[in-house]
N, C-alpha and C positions, 0 to 999 in steps of 0.2 A: 434565659427561657429553655426550657425544654421542648423540644420539635416533638411532637406526637407520632407515633407511627402512624400512614394509613390504612394496614394491614386489618383493621377490622369493617372500615368501608371497602374494600378491596374483596376482603372474599367473599362477600354473596355474589359478586361478579364471575367471580371465576368457571363457575357450574357452567354457566354459559357459553366460556368461549373454546376455542381449539386451541389444545396443547397451553393447559393453565398454567402446566407442572412450570414454563419458564420465567412465570412471574412471580413463583415464593421465594429465589433467594436461599442462602441456607446451604452453597454447595462448600463440599469439602476446602479448606483454607480460604476462606472466605473471610473477612473480618466486619466486624460491629464494634464501634467506640461509643466510648460515652459522650454525647453528644456535646455535654456542657465542660467536660473537661479538654474540651481542643479551642483552640484559638483560630484556626482557618481549617475549614472544612470544603471540599473538592465533591464534584458530582461528575463520573468520568463516563462520557456516554462516545459508544461506536455507534454512529448514527444507520442501524440497520436490525432486522432481528437477533435475537437472543443466539440461532444455532451460527449465526455468523461472526457476532460479536463477541460474545465467551471465548473464543480462541484465539483474540486478535491479539499478538505479542505485546505490540505497543501499548495500548490499555492497561493490562493484566502486569506490562513490568512501571507503568506509571502509578498505579494503585499499591502498590509492594510497596516501593521508594516513597510513596507519601504518608504511608500507614507506619510504617519504621519509625517517624518521625514523632516522638512522645505526644504532644498538644497539637498533633495534624490529622484529620481523619478524612478517607477518601470513599466513597460508595458508586457502584457502578448505575447504572440507568440504559435500555437498547430501544429501540422502536420499538411501539406495539404496535401489533397485525390490527386489521379494521375494524373487527368485531369487539375487541376491548376497547378502541377507540371510543366506538359509538357508543358504549356504555358506562365508559367515561366520562364522554362528556353527559348524559342524559342524567348521570348521576352526582354529577362535580366532583371528581376526584381526580387531582392532579397528576402530571408525572411523575413519575416515584424512581425511586432507586430499588434494585433487589434484593440489599444488604441488608439496610433499616427501614424498609419502606415509609424514607420521609420524603416528604415535597421538595424536588427539585428547587422550586423559587427561592427554597428557605437558604441555599449555601452561599458560599461567601464566591467562588470558581464553578463554572459552567463547561468544563473544559470537554471540547467534540477532537476526536481524530477520525482526518479525513483520509483513506487511503484511493479514493477514487471520490470522484466530481459528483456523482450519481446522488449521493447523499443527503445534497441539497436542501430537499422538501422534506425529509426525514429531519433535517434539524427544526426547519422552520415549524415543522407540527409539534413535534416535543417545546420546543418555546411558547407555541400558544398555549398546549395542555400544561404548562408549567406556569401559567401566568404570566410570563415573563414578558415584555413588548415586543413585536417583534420586530422593529428598527429601534437601535442600538440609542438614537437621539433622544428617544422617549422614555429612556430605565433612568431611577433614580439610585440613589446610593442603596436604597433597602432590597434593588435587584443583583442578582450576582453577576458575573464579571462575565460575559461570552467569550469565550478564548479557542481558537482555531488550533490545530496541528494536524502533522502526519503530512504526507507529499503535497494532497494537495492545498495545503496553504503557503506552499511555496509561488500561489498565483492566490492572493485570496480574494481579490478585485471584486469580482461578483459577489460573496457576502459581504463586501465592506460594509453596506448599511446596515445587517444585522450581526457583527459580530463585534465586541468593544477591541479587541486584540489578538494577534494571530503568534505562533513563533514558529520559527523555520527551522528545521534542521532535528539533530537529538533533543530528545526533551526531560533525560534524567536529570540533570544540572540543572535546565530551564524552568522546570515545578517547582524545583526547592529555592530557586533563587528568589519567583515571583510570589512563592508562601512567604518568604522573608520580609519582601516590601510589605504586601500585604497585613502580616503579625502586626510591622511596626507602627503601619498606620494606623490601623484599628487601637493600639497600645496608647497614642497618642489622642485617641479620641476622634479620628474619621477626619482629619483637617482637611477645608476646601472641598469636600465631599466624593462624589466620585471622577471628577474633573481632574482633581488632585491626585488620588491613586492613579489614574490612566498616567499622569502626566509621568509620574515617577517612574512607572515602568516603561513609558516611552526614552526616557533619557540615559536610559541603558545603552540604548542602541540595543539591544538583543531582542526586543519585544515592538511588531509593529503593532502601531493605533491608529487606523484607519483616520480618525475623528480629526487627526492633527496634519492631514495632508491634502491638499486643495490639488485636484486635475482640471489643468486646461484643455480642451479640445480646438481642432484647427476645424473649418466649415466643411471638409472633405469628410470628418470623423474620425481623421487619426488623433490621436491624443498630442498635443504641443507640451505640454511639462506638467509633471510631478512635484510638489514641492511641500516642504515644509510651512502649514498655517502660524507656527507658535516659537519664539527663541528658546534654545534650547535640544527641541526634537532633532535627532540627525537627519540628514538627508538620504540616507543609506542605511537601511538596519541588515544585522549580518546574523548568518545563519549559528546554530550552536553544533560544536562536533564532539563529542565524548571520546577522547585516548584515553588508554591504556583498559579495554574490556573487561580484563581480568578484576578490576577493582570495584565493576559494576555487575556483578554476577546475579542478574536476575534473568526473569524470575527465580527465585530461591524456594518457593513452596506454592507451584502451578494450579492455575481454578481447576478442577474437576466438575464438569458439568452434569446437571442433574437429566439434561434433557439432550436427546441427539443433537448433536453440530457436526459442523461440515470438516474438523478436523477431531479426529478420537483419538488424541497422543498427546506425548510431552515433548516440547521442542525446545532448542539451545541453537543459540544464535553463534555461530563458532566463527562467523567474522563479518564485519561489517564495510560497505563502500564496496565499489566494483570500478577498473580502471580499463576491463577488456574497450573500451569505446566503440560499443555500439551507437549508432548515432539516433536510434529512434528511442534509446531508453534513459524515460526522466530518472527514474530509482538510479541507477549505474553512476548519472550525471551527479544527480546531488546529492549524492552519498560519500563523494570523495573527501579525502584518502582511504585507501585499503587498510585494516586495523583489525589482526587476526588475534581471537583471544587465542590461549596457548593449550597446549595439550592437555597442562594439569590443570586448566581453568575450565577445560569442556569436561574433562572427566570427573571432576569434583561436582561439580552441574547436573552432568547426567546421574550420577550415582546420588545427591541428593533430592534433584528432580521427583526418581523412581521411589525413594524410600516415603516421601510426603505424598505422592498420588496412587502408586498403583496400576498405571500406564503399563502398555506390553511393545509400545512400539515410540523411539526416541525417531524427532524428527530433527535432523542437521540441517539448518538455515540458514543460508545468505544467500546473495543475486545469482551466487557459481560455485556452489560448495566444494565440489570437484576442486578448486582452482587454491584449496587452502594449501599451504606448504608442508603440511602432516597431516593430508585426510589419511593415506594410506593407514599412518601407524594410528590415527584416532580411530578408523573405524575397525582394524583387527584387534587394538587393543579393547573397544567394547565390546567386539563379537566376544573377545576370549572372554571378557569377565563375565557376560551374563550366556553365554551357552548356557547352564542348567535351566535359568529362570524363561530361556525361549522371548527375549525381548529382540525385538527385529530393530532396524534400522532404517532410515529414508531418506533421500535426497531429492529436494523438491522438482529438478529437473539435469540433466547432467549436460555439459558441453559435448558434442563431437570429438573433440581436440583434447578433451582431459580424460573419456570413457576409458579406464581399461580394465577386461574381465575377474584381475584378483579384486578392485575391488568392488566392482559388481558383486562377486562370491560373499566378499566379506560382510556387506551390507544386506544380504537374504541370506545367508549362512542360520539365522536363526528366526527368522520371519517365512514369511511365504514368498513363494516368488511369483510379483506381479510384473503386468509390464514395464518397459525403461519408456522414457520419454525423453525424447530429443528435439533443440529447439533451431533447426538450420536458417529460420525467419524469413527468408526469400527462396523465390522457386527455382532461381538462375544466378549461375555464376557472376555476372554483371551484376547482377539484383545485390550479391551481397556483398559487392565491393563496395558499392555504394551506400550501406547500413553498413561496412566495417565489421560485418560478421565475416571473418575471417573461414571460413570452413567449406572445402571442396568437394564436389560430389564423387570423388574418390574416397574422401577421408569418410563420408557417410555411408558407404555402401563398405568399406573395411570393417566400420565401427559394428555398425549392424550383423555384418557377414560374423564377427566373431560374437555376437551375441547369440544369433539363431544356431553358432554352429555349436553353443554352450549350455545350450537347452532352452534358452528365452524362445515363445512360440508368439510374443505377440510385442512388437512396438508403436510405438503414438511418436507424431512428429508434428510438431506445433510451427503454423506460418502467417504469415500476414500480407492481408492485398492492400492496396491503395499506397505504399511506399513510392518516396518520390520517383520520380524518372519511368518506374513500373508499367509496364504493356501487357497486351492480352500476352504475346508470348512468353513473357516471363513466368506470368502463374500458369501456363500451359504444361510449363517445365514442372510444376509441384509433381502432376500427372506422371511424368516421365517418372519423374523420382520413385512415385510409390513403386510404380511397374517394377523399376529394377530391385526396389528392396524386397517387395515379395518375390522376384526370381533367384535372386541371392539367397532368400530367406531358401526357397525348399531345395536351392543346390546344396546349400552346404549341411541344410539338418537331414534332406533326404525322404522330407514329409511334403503333404502340400497342406497340412494342417498349420499354416501359417499366416499370421495376420498384422495388418498394418493401418493403423488408425490417424488420418490425417485429419486435425484441427486446424482450421481458419479464424484469426482475428483480423478486424479493422483495423488500420494504422490509423491511428490518433496522434496532430503533432502536440507537443508538449512543451511549455514552460522551461527555458535552462539547459534545451538541448540544440544541437545545432540545427535540427528540423523545427525548431520553433520559426522560422521564416517560412517553410515550406507549406505549398495548399493544399489543403484536403481534400481526397476523391469524397465525390458526390453520391447520396446513399444510390441513387440508379444506374451509374456507371460501376458500382461497387458492387451492387447485385447481379450485373450484368457479367461480369468476370468470376462472379464465385459460381454462375450457371453454367457457363463455358465449360469452368473445371469441372463442376460435376458431373456433364455429360462425357465429358473426355477420360471421367474414371468409369463409368457405367456403360460405355460402350465398348470398354474393351470384353471381351469375351473370358479372356484367356484368366486375366488378374483382378478383375472389377470387383467379383462379388469377394474378395480377401481384403478388399481395402475400406476401411470405413470413413465417411466422410461428413465432418462433423463442423459449421459452422454458425454465425449467424449473419442476419441481416447488416444491410448499412445502416440501417436507420437511428441505432443506442450510438454509435461513434461519432453522428454527426451531431447529434447532441452533446456528447462528451468534450467533443470541440468546441463546439461551442463555449462551454462553462471551462473547459481548459485554457483557452486564449483569450477568455472577452475581459471586457475591461467594470467599468462600476454600471454600467447602463445597463446589463445582464440580469442586476438583484432583483429590478420588475419585472422579468420574463419570471425567474423563479418564482417568484411572491406569486404573479397571474396563474402560475401552473399548479403551485400550492392550494391557491383557494380555489381553481378550478377542480379539485380532488387528486392533486398529482402526490402519491408516496410512493416508495420501495421502486423508485425509477430502474434502482441496478438489476430489479427481479423482470423478465423477460412477459412474464404474464402479467404485469401491473403495470409496462412501459407504458406509453403511448404517442406515438411522434407527434400524430395529427392535434394531440393537445400542446405538446413544444411548439410545434410550426403556428398552430393558430395564436397561442401566446406571446411567443414570440412578434411575429406580425401585429399585433396592436397592441404591444410595449413597446415598440420600437419604430411604431406607425411617425412619429415628428423625428425621428431623427436621420440623418445621413447614412446610416450602417443599415444592415439586416443580417439573417440567420448564414447566405452565402459570403458574407463580405467578412465574418467572423472566421468562416469555415474553409473554403474555396481559392480564400486570396491569397496568391504569394508577398510577403512583406519584403521590403527594402530594405538595406542595410542601415540609411536612417533614419527609418520608424522608430520613435518611442515606444516599447512595449511596456503592456499594463505592467507587469511585474521586473520591471529595470531597476527601481528604487530596493529592491528586492535583493540580497548579495548570497549570491548563493556559492561563491568563491572563484565562479566560473568567469575568465575574462572573454569580455562579450566580442572581445575584436579575434580571438580564440577561437568563438564558438562559431562566427562568421568565416572565417578561413578555413575550420572543418564542414562546414558547409559547402563552400566552395571546393573543397579536397571530393566530397559525396558527388556533386555535378561530373565532375572530372574523374567521376572510380577511382580515386586513390583510398589505398587502405593506411592505418597507422597502427603502430602496434602498441601493446600493452606495457605504460609504464615502469611496469612491476620491475620489470626483467630488461627495458631497454632508457636509453639516457632523456631526462624528463623533458616533456614537449610545451611546456610553459603555459600549461591550462590554467594556472593560476592559484588552484585552491592551495598547496603547501605554504606558500609564503605570506599569501593575503591572509590567511587564517590562523596561521600561527601552529601550523599542523604539520605531520610527517606520513609519510607512510611505514605501518608498522607489521612487517611479517617475520615468519621463524626465517628455517628452521630455528627449532630450539636446543632439539638434541633429546630431548627429555623423551620417557616413555610415560605409559598413563599412570603414573604413581600419584600417590600412593595406593591407587586400587590394584591391588593383587589379581588373581583368578582364583576365583569363587572354586574351593575344594566340593568335590563331591563327597558325601556323606559316606563314613566308610558303615561298611557291611559287619554284623557279630552275628 
């Protein structure tokens, strides 16, 4: 049966909303396929507004991987703003895709990618608008399989009641495997209904289906055990790891947005994974091992992507892009090639100890020279040892001196507040460091026109990291430290006006902490917040801490746990953590030892350049570190020759 476009019903509503362009689709390189010619159909969502969701690399890659399969279609949907939501409810228009404007409820799979837990209320809103029952237990085989992925899916327990399954790790091969299972089940006439399909997914050992696991609790609120309730379902679910990124050069045809988005550039992921071992960093821990894309692979992707999009900037993405073994050759090769086209290059942020002026000059040769961003994370040397961020103050001052001395006028420094063992003194050293940066900048540049912006984020303990056992600083204590730091910066007449200070209060971090380390009981809180009007919790202007606290108090009233229990409480070694049955490859004993090393202020080297530390990933996952150098140049991409004059 063909599924009709909802656009005729949607179009009359669009003149009544802000930014209607975000709902019309038809972007360059978007895909609309014949519904009836496809056996399996995916609706993919990044659960945020179009301007945040469209540039998301994860969704863009899966969209293309799926649409390359002849009998599979994938379309995209995003969270709708409140003005359109109200009209959709009034006029009975369901959640729709922007590609074919088809109802999300008609697809086989509704896949959501969560890079942050604060998107959970948007997921519930999309389910409700789509006419899909909020709770998985109420769905029939006529409803899509609701699938969670992305970094937050490494602990999907808070949304276990709402999703049918979760995939941990890389998605490229996973979505194709899931597609094959659904295709076969449908071709056989859907035997055993929805339950049989979910069972077939679960027995692969790499798709987590919460309904096949029971959670038992101790009287004090801790988890006693998580166990399969069905024969054949594995005790642990393992993550997916894509090896040889050159075999997966996606996106080949990046989407070009119609409306303004948070990133107006074409992005290429130059490597995946990180072994620097920063103890707070979930992304680095869960994406191990390091897998570099080759210099030829990067060059070919940039060439193809620019031809397909017309963007004027290329972002070289990874968790620590300057660590690519051939980053200097990559940057010079691309800058040489695109000199005439004025294509700018950018890195997300640069490690202090990986920065060099030659690289910085190559990155800015064809584009504008904007500010440089460095992330020392901890204010004091002692605290940087705790978090394993091996950057000394001398390193930082030397690096910014080089930048200011070579013409840069603005540097941004990123820190965290609330890290384990942190004191007020550790935080106040951020002000001292910023002053020294300005002082050095004025000295080497001979100018007073020097700026340094200090940007502060609150630390949130994350699953599958050495800090998963750590207590979180409560919002009041976080805010008190931030105010002391702000006052220390402002009080300095000599340097204060040259230092910008940006920070968020501690309240959103507390809720992120609740959601990141929560268990299934937190589902009640999320649902209560959504029913109370919670939407777009990742946006400060829409986030309500009071609402979350009120709903948590009510939803957990009959439990021996509360908001503080999930956030500010330190965990013991023998506690069963809500995500222990999801295998990131990291050995729990190794994570605990690294947590003890943190408390002892002991640093650990990067295993790319030192002997193996037995974190567990490579042997357990059957993977290995894949790094260069390849010794190749950026061929076959020769330097473009300027047109000859006649």
